[in-house]
Structure formats: structure tokens, C-alpha cells
C-alpha positions as MATLAB code, in Angstrom:
seq = 'XXXXXXXXXXXXXXXXXXXXXXXXXXXXXXXXXXXXXXXXXXXXXXXXXXXXXXXXXXXXXXXXXXXXXXXXXXXXXXXXXXXXXXXXXXXXXXXXXXXXXXXXXXXXXXXXXXXXXXXXXXXXXXXXXXXXXXXXXXXXXXXXXXXXXXXXXXXXXXXXXXXXXXXXXXXXXXXXXXXXXXXXXXXXXXXXXXXXXXXXXXXXXXXXXXXXXXXXXXXXXXXXXXXXXXXXXXXXXXXXXXXXXXXXXXXXXXXXXXXXXXXXXXXXXXXXXXXXXXXXXXXXXXXXXXXXXXXXXXXXXXXXXXXXXXXXXXXXXXXXXXXXXXXXXXXXXXXXXXXXXXXXXXXXXXXXXXXXXXXXXXXXXXXXXXXXXXXXXXX';
ca = [
       0.000    0.000    0.000;
       1.337    3.413   -0.979;
       1.389    6.149    1.700;
      -1.082    8.993    1.140;
       0.189   11.844   -1.026;
       1.061   15.135    0.698;
      -1.591   17.883    0.407;
       0.419   19.864   -2.162;
       0.501   16.915   -4.589;
      -3.174   16.058   -4.031;
      -4.247   19.658   -4.613;
      -1.970   19.908   -7.674;
      -3.612   16.840   -9.267;
      -7.107   18.131   -8.542;
      -6.353   21.594   -9.932;
      -4.752   20.296  -13.128;
      -7.717   17.984  -13.774;
     -10.479   20.472  -12.924;
      -8.881   23.441  -14.697;
      -8.428   21.382  -17.840;
     -12.102   20.353  -17.736;
     -13.425   23.859  -17.110;
     -11.128   25.781  -19.436;
     -10.744   23.117  -22.148;
      -7.011   23.780  -21.997;
      -3.957   21.675  -21.007;
      -2.958   22.489  -17.440;
       0.232   21.762  -15.536;
       1.171   22.460  -11.921;
       4.804   23.281  -11.209;
       6.596   23.399   -7.875;
       8.784   26.313   -6.734;
      11.787   24.904   -8.642;
       9.855   24.568  -11.883;
       9.414   20.808  -11.668;
       6.173   19.250  -12.911;
       3.990   18.065  -10.022;
       0.830   17.235  -11.977;
      -0.444   17.623  -15.524;
      -3.689   17.115  -17.359;
      -1.918   15.463  -20.299;
       1.442   14.062  -21.425;
       2.669   17.324  -22.911;
       3.509   18.944  -19.584;
       6.900   20.222  -20.672;
       5.412   21.858  -23.756;
       2.666   23.435  -21.702;
       5.162   24.777  -19.201;
       7.009   26.695  -21.931;
       4.125   27.670  -24.224;
       1.606   28.666  -21.606;
      -0.853   31.515  -21.945;
      -1.227   31.950  -18.191;
       0.668   31.321  -14.940;
      -1.059   31.638  -11.557;
       0.967   31.332   -8.339;
      -0.481   29.439   -5.387;
       0.571   28.210   -1.971;
      -0.361   25.216    0.179;
       1.026   25.274    3.716;
       4.725   26.116    3.283;
       5.017   25.048   -0.365;
       4.733   27.336   -3.380;
       3.976   26.576   -6.967;
       2.407   27.780  -10.227;
      -0.624   26.642  -12.196;
       0.261   26.845  -15.876;
      -2.573   26.962  -18.422;
      -1.881   26.368  -22.101;
      -3.752   27.259  -25.280;
      -7.411   26.285  -25.226;
      -8.496   23.291  -27.259;
     -12.260   23.847  -27.170;
     -14.544   25.831  -29.450;
     -15.111   28.534  -26.846;
     -12.412   31.131  -26.252;
     -11.813   31.717  -22.537;
     -10.397   35.127  -21.639;
      -7.162   35.190  -19.580;
      -8.977   37.162  -16.866;
     -11.654   34.474  -16.556;
      -9.063   31.690  -16.676;
      -7.107   33.309  -13.839;
     -10.275   33.726  -11.759;
     -11.248   30.088  -12.298;
      -7.790   28.834  -11.324;
      -7.791   30.953   -8.144;
     -11.257   29.650   -7.267;
     -10.155   26.039   -7.831;
      -7.122   26.536   -5.599;
      -9.288   27.879   -2.777;
     -11.844   25.100   -3.212;
      -9.116   22.459   -3.165;
      -7.605   23.905    0.005;
     -11.026   23.914    1.660;
     -11.639   20.315    0.575;
      -8.407   19.264    2.287;
      -9.732   20.695    5.540;
     -13.286   19.455    5.001;
     -13.561   16.684    2.362;
     -17.316   17.110    1.767;
     -17.214   20.890    2.131;
     -18.491   21.913   -1.346;
     -21.589   19.704   -1.126;
     -22.316   20.791    2.446;
     -21.765   24.429    1.503;
     -24.259   24.224   -1.385;
     -26.804   22.459    0.847;
     -26.515   25.131    3.533;
     -26.788   28.000    1.040;
     -29.802   26.437   -0.671;
     -31.509   26.007    2.706;
     -30.824   29.625    3.634;
     -32.088   30.985    0.323;
     -35.245   28.876    0.490;
     -35.852   29.783    4.139;
     -35.355   26.190    5.325;
     -32.397   26.688    7.702;
     -33.026   25.294   11.181;
     -31.589   28.140   13.257;
     -29.370   31.164   12.792;
     -26.860   30.032   15.414;
     -26.371   26.553   13.960;
     -26.273   27.921   10.385;
     -23.639   30.484   11.352;
     -21.539   27.800   13.037;
     -21.837   25.458   10.041;
     -20.913   28.271    7.664;
     -17.836   29.110    9.720;
     -16.687   25.477    9.588;
     -17.100   25.566    5.809;
     -14.997   28.723    5.498;
     -17.859   31.174    4.942;
     -18.336   34.380    6.904;
     -22.046   35.196    7.052;
     -21.610   37.983    9.618;
     -21.506   40.957    7.193;
     -24.880   42.192    5.892;
     -25.549   40.425    2.599;
     -27.891   40.961   -0.317;
     -28.634   38.376   -2.996;
     -27.751   38.889   -6.649;
     -29.513   36.323   -8.823;
     -27.528   35.799  -12.020;
     -29.468   34.217  -14.874;
     -26.865   32.892  -17.313;
     -29.060   30.098  -18.701;
     -28.164   30.879  -22.308;
     -24.515   30.098  -21.506;
     -24.861   27.478  -18.742;
     -27.587   25.291  -20.258;
     -26.487   25.655  -23.870;
     -28.599   24.535  -26.791;
     -30.294   21.604  -25.056;
     -31.651   23.810  -22.259;
     -31.092   21.128  -19.612;
     -28.876   20.738  -16.550;
     -26.153   18.132  -17.001;
     -22.468   17.646  -16.226;
     -21.468   20.156  -18.877;
     -23.850   22.799  -17.530;
     -22.401   22.324  -14.048;
     -18.924   23.008  -15.424;
     -20.187   26.151  -17.128;
     -21.863   27.254  -13.914;
     -18.452   26.955  -12.249;
     -17.045   29.248  -14.943;
     -19.712   31.839  -14.138;
     -18.924   31.529  -10.426;
     -15.248   31.959  -11.225;
     -16.025   35.108  -13.185;
     -18.042   36.514  -10.264;
     -15.227   35.674   -7.856;
     -12.705   37.373  -10.099;
     -14.838   40.485  -10.466;
     -15.325   41.025   -6.743;
     -11.814   39.782   -5.910;
     -13.096   37.615   -3.079;
     -10.675   34.833   -2.112;
     -12.265   32.491    0.445;
     -15.398   34.592    0.854;
     -16.822   33.979   -2.606;
     -20.276   32.967   -1.472;
     -21.920   31.709   -4.636;
     -24.012   28.662   -5.365;
     -25.531   27.159   -8.481;
     -29.310   26.835   -8.081;
     -29.968   24.992  -11.320;
     -31.925   26.201  -14.355;
     -28.971   28.373  -15.326;
     -29.173   30.564  -12.204;
     -26.299   31.415   -9.845;
     -27.006   33.080   -6.496;
     -24.375   35.496   -5.171;
     -24.512   36.468   -1.479;
     -22.799   39.843   -1.775;
     -21.579   41.674    1.312;
     -23.582   44.903    1.080;
     -22.343   47.098    3.894;
     -20.668   50.428    3.109;
     -17.128   49.035    3.398;
     -17.739   46.231    0.904;
     -19.485   48.547   -1.575;
     -17.107   51.480   -1.162;
     -15.872   51.147   -4.760;
     -19.362   51.824   -6.125;
     -20.741   54.211   -3.473;
     -21.396   57.947   -3.781;
     -21.252   60.347   -0.840;
     -24.698   61.917   -1.126;
     -26.842   58.800   -1.447;
     -29.811   58.535    0.905;
     -29.966   55.299    2.871;
     -32.951   53.605    4.453;
     -32.677   50.521    6.685;
     -33.795   47.733    4.359;
     -32.550   49.336    1.153;
     -29.175   50.582    2.369;
     -26.451   50.821   -0.264;
     -28.834   49.651   -3.001;
     -27.635   52.328   -5.438;
     -24.031   51.202   -4.994;
     -25.093   47.567   -5.360;
     -26.815   48.438   -8.654;
     -23.645   49.998  -10.004;
     -21.630   46.946   -8.916;
     -24.159   44.598  -10.546;
     -24.145   46.610  -13.772;
     -20.370   46.330  -14.046;
     -20.551   42.635  -13.139;
     -23.160   42.119  -15.878;
     -20.860   43.703  -18.454;
     -17.984   41.459  -17.363;
     -20.102   38.282  -17.381;
     -21.383   38.993  -20.876;
     -17.806   39.471  -22.082;
     -16.645   36.270  -20.359;
     -19.554   34.116  -21.532;
     -20.305   35.734  -24.884;
     -24.022   35.355  -24.089;
     -26.893   37.371  -22.657;
     -26.887   37.474  -18.859;
     -29.599   39.017  -16.675;
     -29.332   39.933  -12.993;
     -32.047   40.418  -10.374;
     -31.128   42.357   -7.225;
     -32.492   41.702   -3.769;
     -32.147   44.271   -0.990;
     -30.520   43.545    2.325;
     -32.726   42.078    5.094;
     -31.564   41.683    8.654;
     -30.245   38.332    9.884;
     -29.632   35.039    8.119;
     -33.361   34.540    7.629;
     -33.273   37.765    5.656;
     -31.325   35.979    2.912;
     -34.496   34.146    1.872;
     -36.361   37.465    1.612;
     -33.516   39.000   -0.370;
     -33.664   35.989   -2.689;
     -37.427   36.522   -3.107;
     -36.794   40.169   -4.013;
     -34.202   39.150   -6.588;
     -36.483   36.480   -8.077;
     -39.390   38.917   -8.366;
     -37.230   41.641   -9.918;
     -35.658   39.184  -12.376;
     -39.007   37.715  -13.443;
     -40.839   41.035  -13.798;
     -37.951   42.858  -15.414;
     -37.347   40.185  -17.992;
     -41.049   40.014  -18.913;
     -41.241   43.796  -19.287;
     -37.882   44.651  -20.830;
     -36.126   41.431  -21.869;
     -32.712   39.932  -21.113;
     -29.304   41.487  -20.678;
     -30.073   44.015  -17.932;
     -29.958   44.487  -14.159;
     -33.335   44.673  -12.425;
     -34.390   45.722   -8.934;
     -37.909   46.199   -7.614;
     -37.524   49.888   -6.829;
     -36.721   50.618  -10.493;
     -39.637   48.667  -12.020;
     -42.255   51.328  -11.349;
     -45.937   50.441  -11.137;
     -45.180   46.870  -12.275;
     -43.536   46.152   -8.918;
     -46.744   47.001   -7.063;
     -48.929   45.014   -9.465;
     -46.684   42.039  -10.230;
     -45.410   41.116   -6.760;
     -47.838   38.959   -4.739;
     -46.049   39.391   -1.405;
     -47.726   42.206    0.542;
     -44.657   42.667    2.753;
     -42.512   43.435   -0.274;
     -45.089   45.937   -1.562;
     -45.248   47.698    1.793;
     -41.458   47.780    2.108;
     -41.222   49.231   -1.399;
     -43.830   51.879   -0.536;
     -41.907   52.896    2.566;
     -38.678   53.003    0.587;
     -40.160   55.340   -2.032;
     -41.640   57.684    0.584;
     -38.776   57.711    3.095;
     -37.193   60.874    1.565;
     -40.471   62.680    2.380;
     -40.716   61.560    6.010;
     -39.493   64.947    7.242;
     -41.531   66.863    4.660;
     -45.071   66.946    6.061;
     -45.933   69.926    3.837;
     -44.974   68.024    0.699;
     -46.983   64.947    1.730;
     -50.033   67.104    2.395;
     -49.549   68.881   -0.943;
     -49.364   65.551   -2.761;
     -52.540   64.355   -1.057;
     -54.438   67.459   -2.207;
     -52.847   67.224   -5.663;
     -54.178   63.686   -6.106;
     -57.600   64.661   -4.734;
     -57.830   67.191   -7.565;
     -56.799   64.690  -10.247;
     -53.324   66.219  -10.581;
     -54.672   69.530  -11.912;
     -52.410   72.397  -10.784;
     -54.886   75.276  -10.663;
     -57.568   73.626   -8.470;
     -54.801   72.187   -6.246;
     -53.156   75.593   -5.746;
     -56.531   77.163   -5.022;
     -57.430   74.465   -2.456;
     -54.064   74.918   -0.737;
     -54.311   78.710   -0.841;
     -50.939   79.065   -2.553;
     -49.656   80.499   -5.835;
     -49.274   78.100   -8.745;
     -45.514   78.766   -8.794;
     -45.350   77.680   -5.149;
     -47.108   74.436   -6.052;
     -44.665   73.906   -8.910;
     -41.762   74.438   -6.493;
     -43.163   71.805   -4.092;
     -43.657   69.271   -6.896;
     -40.127   69.933   -8.145;
     -38.801   69.345   -4.633;
     -40.719   66.053   -4.446;
     -39.079   64.950   -7.679;
     -35.660   65.985   -6.394;
     -36.072   64.000   -3.167;
     -37.751   60.861   -4.528;
     -36.719   60.748   -8.167;
     -40.434   60.600   -9.062;
     -42.290   63.462  -10.775;
     -45.936   63.678   -9.575;
     -46.867   65.359  -12.901;
     -45.803   62.214  -14.773;
     -48.604   59.624  -14.911;
     -46.590   56.487  -14.022;
     -44.708   58.330  -11.290;
     -47.925   59.763   -9.866;
     -49.433   56.265   -9.722;
     -46.369   54.947   -7.871;
     -46.481   57.739   -5.312;
     -50.233   57.399   -4.832;
     -50.050   53.610   -4.398;
     -47.151   53.991   -1.964;
     -49.089   56.524    0.107;
     -52.174   54.306    0.217;
     -50.195   51.176    1.152;
     -48.387   52.982    3.935;
     -51.624   54.493    5.240;
     -53.365   51.095    5.243;
     -50.490   49.608    7.253;
     -50.805   52.134   10.074;
];
């Protein structure tokens, strides 16, 4: 019986095999002295000298390089995506050494959390920590629909689609530059869920100083900008249409299921209204969000979000109420309020400035009116 291989050799073999499968390219792992440790084929020496990419990695106290050669498949994989995939494979292999069934257990835990089936927050947090995931930071769910790329022409999940899902996850990991904290999981049907840390520190790259923040929707504007840039990168990496639904942050681990529901609703509604290849969030879908979402909690939260900028503007809220009572006609509204028409125009302009919605625009007026009614009914 042969003694078990050291971790470096085991990880090298796994990386060379998996990278070759995912990237359709010959892959060799070299040690610090340039010696071949593992290779996906017999041409390791050729690969080592004619590589298109070298990625350094470390296991315990040993260093090495993953060397990726020219692709042999029909699809051209960008060097950026190849590097991201290799880095992800290295981290997964390290984690598997510590916890042999880690990837399967990680996916099971994430699926349970997103579907609201986790037993308890304490036990889920402990399990996540054992699996190398930090669920402490506030997280929002990005639902990436890459079915056109992942499922291919047959439109079904199989071994090949799982490999393509891993490529998408690698692209996401590379975009956000998250080493061990790349919390992504493949949900099937061509959809990848990304649990993105959504506090100010983790969204600093995309944040602007003057953005208003409300508890459940904090940093949503920055998250939208991040998702838009991610979408552009994914479409370059996959060469296919990709669509993203955004969920807002909800408190606690149980909030991940609600964030996932938000993302699902935004993705479904947005795609039906405007098609593929865009980023969708409920707050940007207008009246459709109030009509197309069955969950009353989501509707009420959306109403509060839209009206929060007016919470300290009692005069504006009263003006809007009178404006709607008079069918949005300026002259009767100004007369009922006892103000000049220019004063009314100033108040409506201020409402637009604070909320981004113009009460003189039909769709915007309907959103504001529905939000006011929903919030009033909830009191």
C-alpha cells in the first residue's frame, strides 16, 4: 500500500484535472523549482514553456504555479476568466483538504438559507464558519441568470452545464476579488445566487457620498452599479446574454431568503417587461412592482422606501394628497391649498428631487399614490 500523497501533490492533481475540464485547456502544476507536479496530459513540458497563463499558489509552506496552455475547445476563454477560475479552484481544493465534503455541504446550507429552510441562525452560522464562509456581514442576494450560456442549446442541466456554472462563479469571484469569501451557489436552471456583502465598506468602490440610505434598502444604489459592471464582465466572459435580479438587504440570516425573493421577483418582472441582458431591482420597475409582486410585505417595504425621503416633509406629503384629490390639476390644487401656482410647482419639483419621481408624470404619480395608500393602510 502506498502512503497517502502530501496535500500539495493532491491539490496539484485536482487543480490540473479540474482546470483542464473547465477551461478546455492543457494544465500543468509546477513546484517552486519549476518541476512538474501534476499535468492534465502528457505534454507537460510543452505546456510549461508555451503557456498563456501562470497563476501562483501556496499550500502550507510550499509554493507553486498553475500553468494553463492554449485552449483546445470551441469557446475562447479570456485570460482574466481563466485566472479567476484557477484561483477559485485553488481555494476550493484547500477547503476540501480541511473538510472533504465541504463543497456539497456548503451548497446544501446556502440552498436552505435561500429557500428559508435553515433550522436556526446560530447553527447555520456555526456550520458556515466550519465551511470557510463568513455570514456575519450584511448580505444581499444577486440572482444571475446565465441560462443561455450554462444550459447551452439543449436547455437542460447536465455535467457540462455544471462546469459552465463553475465558470460563471469563477467570473463573479474574479470580479469582486473575493478569495475564500466567494459565497456563490448554483441553483440549477442556469441561475447562480451570489450572497454579496452589502455594507458600506464592501461597496465602497461603487458608493457615492450623497446617497440617501434607508434601513432595508441601504447601499442599493451602490449595489446596482456593482451589478451593472458585473453584468458587463459576465457577458464578455460568456459571450451570451446574462440578466441579474437584485435583492435588498434584510436583517439576519433569515433575511437571505427574503432577499432571494426580491431578486427572483425583480428578475421575473424585469425580464417580462424589458427582456434579457439588464440588471433589475424592484424599486426601479415602477408600477409593475406594485402590481406584479404577490407578497404584501414586499409591496409595503417598497412603498416605505419610495416615501422615506419625504418623512421629514409633512408639507410636501399634504400637498401631494391634495394634488391627487384634484386629479393632478395644478390650478384647483393651488386654489385648495391657498398658494400660488408657482409655489405648487416648487413643491412638486422638490418632491421629484427627493424621490426621483415626478408627480406630474402619470406612471410616477401612480407609484407615489399607491405607496401613500399602502403605507396608510399599514398604520
